[in-house]
N, C-alpha and C positions, 0 to 999 in steps of 0.2 A: 420462438416467440417475442411480441412484438417492440418495435424500440422504444414508444412511449410504455413502460412498464400498468398493468392497472393497482390497482391493491390486491388486491387478490395475488398475481405473482410476487408484485413485493413484502407482502407477507411472507410466501411461500418462499422466495431467496433472504431475506433475511432469516426465515429458520434453517432453513438449509446453512447459510454458514456459524448459526449455534452450535447445528448440529456435530458440523465438518469438524470447530472448535474447541466440542467439548466428545468428540468420542473417535475423531480422524477421519481422513477422506476416506479407507476404506468401509468403515464403519456408516460412510452413511447411506440411508436407505429410502424409500418412495416411504415406506410406512413410522417412517421415524421421521420425516422433515414435517408430513401430513398433521403427525402429533403436534408435533412441537407449532407449527403454526392454523393448530384449530381446523383444519378443513379434511377433507376424504381423501386418505391415496386415488382416487379418480381422478379428482382434480389435476393434484399434483401430476399425476399421468397425463390428463388435456392439457397440458402449458410442455411437460418437458418429456419428451418418450423415455432416455434413459438416463439411470443416472450420470452419464460423464456428463452429458448435455446437460445435466442440474449441476454437478461440481462446475463444467465450464461459466457456466451462467450466475452461478452465487461468489465466482470469483469476480468475473468483472462486473458486476452490481458489485461486490462492496470493492475494489478498485475506486467508481466512477463515484458514488460514497468516499471517500477518502481523497482523492480529488477535488471533490466540493467542497468538503471542510475545509485543506490545503490555500486555496484559491480563495476560500472566505478568512482565513487567520491570514493570508497576506494583508487583505485589504486594508488600505487607506497606512499603511504603513509607507516615509520615505526615501530608502535607501535600495537601492536593488540587494548590496551589502545584506542588509535587516533582512527584506524580506525574504533573501537566500538561511538566512539564521533560522530563522520564523520554519522555512523547511523542513530544514533540517530536524527542525526541534520539537514541530508537532508530534513527532510517530512516536515520542516518549514523555510527551509532559500532560496527551491524551490518553485519556484511557479509554472512554465509551465510543465508539466502538472498536481504534482501535487497537484495543487490546483483542479483541477476537478476529484483528486483520493482520494483528503477527501472529495465530496460531494456524487462521487459514497458510497463510502467505507458504511457511514452512507445512503442512501437510501439501500442499499443492505439486511443491516442491520433490514432494515423496512418492505424486502422481505420471508425475511427466510422460517414463518410460512404457507406463504401463495406457499412452493418451496420446497420440499421438496430430491431436490437436489441439489439445493444451499446450503444448513446444510455443509454436507462433501467437497465442494467450494472450504466455506470459513474455514470452520477448519483447509485443509488443510494446505493452505496458511498461516493463522498466525497461524499455527503449523511450518511452514518454518522461521518467521519471530521471533518466541522461538527461538526454536532453532540457527538461526543466531547470536541471542544473544546472548544465552548459549558458544557457538562457540570460539566465540569472545573473553567472556570471561577467556577459557579455555586457545585459542593461547597467552593471558596474559599473565597468570599464566605459562605460560611456558618461553611466551618470559622477565619475569618480569617486564611487565607496569601493571601485577595485583596483590593482596597480592595473596600467595596464600589460606592464612588461608580465605579466601571468598567461600561460597555455591554458585558458579555460576548455578546451574540450579536457586534456591533460586531468588538469583541480576538478573539474566534476567527478571525470569519473572518479577521482579515489575523493572526493566527502560522499558519492554515492555508494563506496566501495565499504567505508570509514563508517557511515549508518548504517549499511545492512551488517555489519561488525556490530556495535552498539542494540542492534539494536536484537542479532541475535543472542547479545550477555543479557539484556535485558530477560527475552525471552526464557533463556534458562536460568534465569533469578540467579545470575553471575554478579550482577549491580545490581543495583536501586536508584528509582529513578533519577536522584542527583549527580551519581555517577555520571551516570546514560549525561546528563547533558550537558555536566562538565565536558565528560570526550569527546563532543559534539561540536562544545564551543570552542576546546582548545583544536579540535585538528582543523576546522575553518580561522580560528587568529594564524595559525604558523601557517597554512596555506598562502592566505595573503600578504603574509609578515612580509616570507622565502622569496616572493617575486620582482 
């Protein structure tokens, strides 16, 4: 796949994300994606030779899209503590395309066993998320919005784990958006208060 996707590739990847969110990773079929994207099945095969390649590409595309969304949400915030809270809350406050992202993540997790090339891709994106949490905490220590005594690495891991758990509860309908927001904000406050 080209490094800068064409409009056709973007349409195919967006369609693949919708198909996986709706039908699951095991329901991902080239024909379904072609129909969803309003392109020929041959065109989908031209860009993606296998459904595994399409799933990996859709996941990477979705993660890149989410990363850009988070970056946009953090622009203009004054302190790193504010940026950290916003980064944590984007996933529960933004409906589209994040609701699709949530379903895609869950489906990708279930596919890790059967796709050896998917595991390092998921690990790389997850590491990037963890690193963002730690970096924001460290930046907060530098700007004074996060206590210097806080172990940024451990706190970043706890916050990432909390965000994942809250995200899963939201996906399952066990809590609503307000409850998810309150839980994540509470986790952050507790981390910053216990340092």
